[in-house]
C-alpha positions as CSV (number, residue, x, y, z in Angstrom):
1,X,22.0,-111.0,6.0
2,X,20.3,-112.8,8.8
3,X,21.1,-111.4,12.5
4,X,18.4,-112.7,14.8
5,X,19.4,-110.3,17.3
6,X,19.5,-107.1,15.2
7,X,15.6,-106.3,14.4
8,X,16.7,-103.6,11.9
9,X,18.6,-105.8,9.5
10,X,17.0,-109.3,9.9
11,X,15.7,-110.7,6.6
12,X,14.5,-113.8,5.3
13,X,13.3,-115.1,1.8
14,X,9.5,-114.5,0.7
15,X,7.2,-115.5,-1.7
16,X,7.1,-112.2,-3.8
17,X,10.9,-111.9,-3.7
18,X,14.3,-111.4,-2.0
19,X,14.8,-110.7,1.6
20,X,14.1,-107.5,2.5
21,X,15.6,-105.7,5.0
22,X,13.2,-104.6,7.1
23,X,11.5,-108.1,7.2
24,X,9.0,-110.4,5.6
25,X,6.5,-108.1,5.2
26,X,7.4,-105.9,2.0
27,X,4.7,-103.5,2.9
28,X,5.8,-102.8,6.0
29,X,8.0,-99.6,6.5
30,X,12.0,-99.6,7.4
31,X,12.5,-99.6,10.9
32,X,14.2,-96.5,12.4
33,X,17.2,-96.5,14.2
34,X,17.1,-95.7,17.9
35,X,19.4,-92.3,18.3
36,X,23.0,-93.2,19.7
37,X,22.6,-92.3,23.5
38,X,25.7,-92.2,26.1
39,X,26.2,-95.5,27.9
40,X,24.7,-94.8,31.1
41,X,23.0,-91.9,30.3
42,X,20.0,-93.8,28.6
43,X,17.6,-90.7,29.3
44,X,19.5,-88.1,27.8
45,X,19.3,-87.6,24.1
46,X,21.3,-84.8,23.0
47,X,19.7,-82.3,20.3
48,X,21.7,-80.9,17.6
49,X,20.9,-77.1,18.6
50,X,20.3,-76.0,22.1
51,X,16.5,-75.2,22.7
52,X,15.4,-71.7,23.1
53,X,13.1,-72.5,26.6
54,X,10.4,-69.8,27.8
55,X,11.5,-67.2,29.9
56,X,8.9,-68.6,32.6
57,X,10.8,-71.9,32.9
58,X,13.7,-70.1,35.0
59,X,11.5,-70.4,37.9
60,X,11.2,-74.3,37.2
61,X,15.1,-74.4,37.3
62,X,14.8,-73.4,41.0
63,X,12.1,-75.3,41.9
64,X,13.9,-78.5,40.2
65,X,17.3,-77.6,41.9
66,X,15.3,-78.0,45.1
67,X,13.6,-81.1,44.4
68,X,17.0,-83.0,43.5
69,X,18.1,-81.4,46.8
70,X,15.5,-82.0,49.4
71,X,15.2,-85.9,49.5
72,X,19.2,-86.2,49.8
73,X,19.8,-83.4,51.6
74,X,22.3,-84.5,54.4
75,X,24.1,-86.5,51.3
76,X,24.5,-82.7,49.7
77,X,25.6,-81.1,52.7
78,X,28.1,-84.2,53.1
79,X,29.6,-83.7,49.7
80,X,29.8,-79.6,50.2
81,X,31.7,-80.4,53.6
82,X,34.0,-82.9,51.4
83,X,34.7,-80.1,49.0
84,X,35.2,-77.1,51.1
85,X,37.8,-79.4,53.0
86,X,39.8,-80.2,49.5
87,X,39.8,-76.7,48.7
88,X,41.1,-75.4,52.0
89,X,44.0,-78.2,51.4
90,X,44.9,-77.4,48.1
91,X,45.2,-73.6,49.4
92,X,47.4,-74.7,52.1
93,X,49.9,-76.1,49.3
94,X,52.7,-73.7,48.2
95,X,52.7,-73.0,44.5
96,X,50.6,-75.4,42.8
97,X,48.1,-75.3,45.4
98,X,46.5,-72.0,44.1
99,X,46.2,-73.6,40.7
100,X,44.7,-76.5,41.9
101,X,42.0,-74.9,44.0
102,X,41.3,-72.8,40.8
103,X,41.1,-75.4,38.8
104,X,39.1,-77.8,41.4
105,X,35.6,-76.4,40.8
106,X,35.2,-77.6,37.2
107,X,36.1,-80.9,38.4
108,X,33.8,-80.8,41.1
109,X,30.8,-79.3,39.2
110,X,31.5,-82.0,36.3
111,X,31.4,-85.0,38.8
112,X,28.2,-83.5,40.3
113,X,26.5,-83.3,37.1
114,X,26.7,-87.3,36.9
115,X,25.0,-87.1,40.5
116,X,22.4,-85.2,39.2
117,X,22.0,-87.7,36.5
118,X,21.6,-90.5,38.8
119,X,19.2,-88.6,41.0
120,X,17.3,-88.0,37.7
121,X,17.2,-92.0,37.1
122,X,16.2,-92.3,41.1
123,X,19.4,-93.6,42.3
124,X,21.3,-92.0,45.1
125,X,24.0,-89.2,45.1
126,X,27.4,-90.8,46.2
127,X,30.4,-89.1,47.5
128,X,32.5,-91.0,44.5
129,X,30.5,-88.5,42.3
130,X,32.8,-85.5,43.2
131,X,35.4,-87.1,41.4
132,X,33.5,-88.8,38.8
133,X,34.8,-86.5,36.2
134,X,38.6,-87.3,36.7
135,X,38.0,-91.0,35.7
136,X,37.7,-90.1,32.1
137,X,37.3,-86.4,31.5
138,X,40.5,-85.4,33.0
139,X,41.6,-83.3,30.1
140,X,38.5,-81.7,28.6
141,X,37.6,-80.7,32.3
142,X,41.5,-79.6,32.8
143,X,41.2,-77.2,29.5
144,X,37.5,-76.2,30.3
145,X,39.0,-75.2,33.9
146,X,42.3,-73.4,32.5
147,X,40.2,-71.4,30.1
148,X,37.5,-70.1,32.7
149,X,41.0,-68.9,34.5
150,X,42.1,-67.1,31.7
151,X,38.8,-65.5,31.1
152,X,38.8,-64.3,34.9
153,X,41.8,-62.8,34.6
154,X,41.0,-61.0,31.4
155,X,37.7,-59.7,33.1
156,X,39.6,-58.3,36.2
157,X,41.9,-56.6,34.1
158,X,39.2,-55.3,31.8
159,X,37.2,-54.3,34.8
160,X,39.8,-52.1,36.2
161,X,40.7,-50.4,33.2
162,X,37.3,-49.3,32.2
163,X,37.1,-47.9,36.2
164,X,40.3,-45.8,35.4
165,X,39.1,-44.9,32.2
166,X,36.0,-43.7,34.2
167,X,37.8,-42.3,37.0
168,X,40.8,-40.1,35.5
169,X,38.3,-38.8,32.1
170,X,39.1,-40.9,29.3
171,X,42.0,-42.7,27.5
172,X,43.9,-39.5,27.7
173,X,44.0,-39.5,31.7
174,X,44.8,-43.4,31.8
175,X,47.8,-42.6,29.8
176,X,49.1,-39.6,31.7
177,X,48.7,-42.2,34.7
178,X,50.6,-44.7,33.2
179,X,53.2,-42.4,32.0
180,X,53.8,-41.0,35.6
181,X,53.8,-44.1,37.4
182,X,56.7,-45.6,34.8
183,X,59.0,-42.3,35.4
184,X,58.1,-42.3,39.2
185,X,56.7,-38.6,39.1
186,X,53.9,-39.3,41.5
187,X,53.3,-35.4,41.6
188,X,52.6,-35.4,37.6
189,X,49.4,-38.2,38.1
190,X,46.3,-36.0,37.1
191,X,43.8,-35.7,39.9
192,X,40.6,-38.1,39.3
193,X,38.0,-36.3,37.5
194,X,33.9,-36.8,37.7
195,X,31.7,-36.2,35.1
196,X,27.8,-36.0,36.3
197,X,26.1,-34.6,33.0
198,X,23.5,-37.0,31.9
199,X,25.4,-38.2,28.4
200,X,28.0,-39.1,30.9
201,X,25.8,-40.9,33.3
202,X,24.0,-42.9,30.7
203,X,27.2,-44.1,29.1
204,X,28.5,-45.5,32.5
205,X,25.0,-47.2,33.3
206,X,24.7,-48.6,29.5
207,X,28.0,-49.5,29.6
208,X,27.9,-51.0,33.0
209,X,24.8,-53.4,32.0
210,X,26.2,-54.3,28.9
211,X,29.2,-55.5,30.6
212,X,27.6,-57.5,33.5
213,X,25.2,-59.1,31.1
214,X,28.4,-60.4,29.2
215,X,30.0,-61.5,32.0
216,X,27.1,-63.5,33.3
217,X,26.4,-65.0,29.8
218,X,29.6,-66.2,29.6
219,X,30.0,-67.4,33.3
220,X,26.5,-69.4,32.5
221,X,28.2,-71.0,29.5
222,X,31.4,-72.1,32.0
223,X,28.8,-73.3,34.2
224,X,26.9,-75.7,31.6
225,X,30.1,-76.7,29.7
226,X,30.9,-79.7,32.0
227,X,27.5,-81.3,31.7
228,X,28.4,-82.0,27.7
229,X,31.8,-83.1,28.7
230,X,31.0,-85.8,31.3
231,X,27.6,-86.3,30.4
232,X,28.1,-86.7,26.2
233,X,32.3,-86.7,25.9
234,X,32.4,-83.2,24.3
235,X,35.9,-81.9,23.8
236,X,36.4,-78.6,25.9
237,X,36.1,-76.4,22.6
238,X,33.0,-78.2,21.1
239,X,31.2,-78.1,25.0
240,X,32.3,-74.2,25.4
241,X,30.6,-73.4,21.7
242,X,27.5,-75.3,22.6
243,X,26.7,-74.4,25.8
244,X,27.2,-70.7,24.6
245,X,24.9,-71.0,21.8
246,X,22.4,-72.1,24.4
247,X,23.3,-69.1,26.7
248,X,22.7,-66.5,23.6
249,X,19.5,-68.2,22.9
250,X,18.3,-68.2,26.5
251,X,19.4,-64.7,27.7
252,X,16.2,-63.9,29.1
253,X,15.5,-66.9,30.6
254,X,19.0,-66.8,32.7
255,X,18.4,-62.8,33.5
256,X,15.5,-63.9,35.4
257,X,17.1,-66.8,36.9
258,X,20.1,-64.2,38.0
259,X,17.3,-62.1,39.5
260,X,15.7,-65.1,41.7
261,X,19.2,-66.3,43.0
262,X,20.5,-62.7,44.0
263,X,18.2,-62.1,46.8
264,X,18.4,-65.9,47.7
265,X,22.1,-65.3,48.0
266,X,21.7,-62.1,50.3
267,X,19.1,-64.1,52.3
268,X,21.7,-67.0,53.0
269,X,24.4,-65.0,53.4
270,X,22.8,-63.4,56.6
271,X,23.3,-66.4,59.3
272,X,27.1,-66.8,59.0
273,X,26.7,-68.1,55.5
274,X,25.3,-71.3,56.6
275,X,22.4,-70.8,54.6
276,X,24.8,-71.4,51.5
277,X,24.7,-75.2,52.6
278,X,21.2,-75.2,51.4
279,X,21.5,-72.6,48.5
280,X,24.4,-74.4,46.8
281,X,23.2,-78.0,46.0
282,X,19.9,-76.2,45.0
283,X,21.7,-74.3,42.3
284,X,23.7,-77.4,41.2
285,X,20.5,-78.8,40.7
286,X,19.3,-75.7,38.8
287,X,22.3,-75.8,36.8
288,X,21.3,-79.8,35.6
289,X,18.0,-78.4,35.3
290,X,19.1,-75.7,32.9
291,X,20.9,-78.3,30.7
292,X,18.3,-80.8,29.9
293,X,15.7,-77.9,29.1
294,X,18.4,-76.3,26.7
295,X,20.2,-79.4,25.3
296,X,18.2,-82.6,25.7
297,X,15.1,-84.0,23.6
298,X,13.5,-85.9,26.2
299,X,9.8,-85.5,26.3
300,X,10.0,-87.3,29.9
301,X,12.1,-84.5,31.6
302,X,9.8,-82.4,33.7
303,X,9.4,-79.1,32.1
C-alpha cells in the first residue's frame, strides 16, 4: 500500500518485482520503527528494566538537582510556599483534612516531576505543575499515596514492637506486658531488662541497620514511583514494582545519596529550618535525576 505520510510503509512498483515495504531499493534494509514515547515527553524513552548506575553517580544526583533549582530559584520557593499553605489549610479541616494532607505530597511530587521534565526540555517551572498530576493521573497517584500511608502505619507499629522486644527482654516479656495491660494489673508489668553482652548488642546493631536499609529502599520506591505514573502512564502497582527493582539494583548509590543528604539536612535545619527552602527543591530535582538515570534510555541525559 502507498502512504506518502508514513516512510515506514511507503512503497511503489520497481523493475525488479513487486513493491517493497521499505521503498524502491530492494537492497535497502527495512527502516526501524521509532520506540513509542509518551506525548509531551519526547526525550524520555523508558527502559524495560531499571539500569544499575555507578555508585559515584549519586554525587551527580545532588549537583543536577541544584542545577535544576538555581536558574529558577524564586519560582521553586514560590511553589514550596504554596505547598506549605495548602498543607496547612488541609490540616485545619476536620476528619478528612488529615487524610488529604497525608495523600497530598504524592500528588505534589507527581506534578513536580512534570515540572522537572519541563526544566529538562528548557522550559519554565510553572505553579500549575503542582497539580499537574490531578488532571490525568488522580487514581494511580491516590493509590500510591494510600499504599504509602499504610506502609508508614505498618512501619511505625513494627518499630514500636521491636523496641518493646528489646526493652522487655524478648517475646515472653512483651506477652507479659500485654497480659498485664489487658487485666489492669499494672503491678504485674515486668520491669525493663537490659542486656549488655556482646551478642545482644551485635543483634541490635545488625537488626537496626537492616531495618533502616529496608525502610530507606521502600521510601525511595515511593519517591520514584510518581514519575513513572505521570510521565509514562503506569498503574500504581506497576510503578511500585518498577521503582522497587530500581531501588534494589541501586542500593549502594542510594546509600551514598542518603549519607550526603543527612549532613545537608542538619545544616539546613540550623537557621530556623529556612535552609529547607533551598534543600527541598534540590532533593526534588535529585529525585528526577535518579528517575532518568535508572529508567530512561536517553544518551543526551547528563550523567
